[in-house]
N, C-alpha and C positions, 0 to 999 in steps of 0.2 A: 644297332648294326647289321642283326642274322639274319632281318630282313634284304637288306640290302646289300646283301652276298646274296643271297636267296635270288632276289633279283636280277645280281649282272650273272648266275650260274643258267635263270631260265633265258634273260637275255643273251648268253650265248647257245639256245639251242633255236630260241625263236631264231637267231644269223641263219643257222645252220638248214633249215628248212627253208626260210626263203632263200637260201643258197640254191636246195632242194630244186622247188620250182622255178628258179629261174633258171636253172637247167631244163627242166622241163619244159621250161615255154619258150627256148631260145632251139629245140630239137629241131619242131618242122619246118622253120628254118633252110640250114645247114647251107652255109655261108661259107667257100672259098676266100680262106684267110688273105693272100698273096696278091689276090685282086683288085683289089677293093681299096678307097685311098679316102683318107683321113676324115672327109666327111664324111663317105659311107656311110663309117667308124660309129663315127655318132651320131647318124639316125637309127645303124645298128640299135644303138648304145637300150639311147632312149626310147627305140620303138622295146624292146625290153625291157624297163624297168619300171616304163609305164604298164604292159601286161602283167607284171608282177607286185604291180603297186594295192589290185586288188586282192587277190591270195596274201598278198605279205593282208593287207587290215583284216582279212580272215582267220591271219595266225595269232597276229597278233588277240585278237577277238578272244578267239579261243582258246587261247593258253591265260589272261584275265578271268574266264571262264572256268579253264579249269585249278587254279591257282585260288577259288573261292575269293578274291579281292576282296572288300567289307569295305573301302571307301575311296569316297572323290580322292582322295589325299593318295590311298594308296592307289589308285588306280593311274594319277598323275606322277605318282615315282614309277610304275613301270613301265611308264611311255615314254618318259624321260632317258631311264638307261635304255629298255631296247630301239628306243630311234638314235641314243644316240650308240649309241655297240654297233649298230646296220650301219650310221655316216663315218667312222674309227670306219670298220670296212672295206667302203672304197674307197677312205681314202687311201688307208693302208693299196688296198687293190692298186686303182690310180698314178699312186707313186709311186710302186714295184713298178708296174706297165708300163711307162711315160704317159698313160693316156691319161693324167685325170683334168685334161680341160673337156675333156670329149666331157666325160663322165659326167663330173658338173659344171660345163657347160649347157650345157641341156636342160630342159624340165623334168625329166624324166624319174629322175632320184630327186630328187623333190621334192615331186609325184606320191616317194616309194614311201621318205621318210614319217613326211604328214599324216598315211594314209596307217602306216607301222606307228606311229603317235600316236590316230584316233584308235585305236582298238579298245584297248582301254576304257577308254575316255568312253569315247560309246559306247562299250557295257557296263560302265557304269551307271549310266544316265539311264537307258534301259531297266534298267535295276532297278532306281530307284537308288541307291547308298546313299548316305550320312551322307552331309561333305566331311567327318570326321571320325576315327573310331569313338567309340558312347566305351 
């Protein structure tokens, strides 16, 4: 139970870091919000999420390393929690901003979720962690 709470809390931290990175990725674009159609917003959101995918992967990888992931099962648990938290965040944001179709209608969100999931899993494979803790 303790590891579940810890993974959840660090998942929130992973989400915060990914959100900050997502913001940093969008700074160079400087869009004017009133003059953009929904189709253009979809393309912008897609680009933003695609550009955030690699930093999202690196964030999840580094947090898996810092938390000293002990096994592949532990890495998969972290990956599921963290990707789920990121997914729920975008689901709530999409519902709240009435752009759920723009977020989940593009490939960018799925690439970001896969990269967030892959971070701890790739860490466990690189470190040749055992399947289960001994």
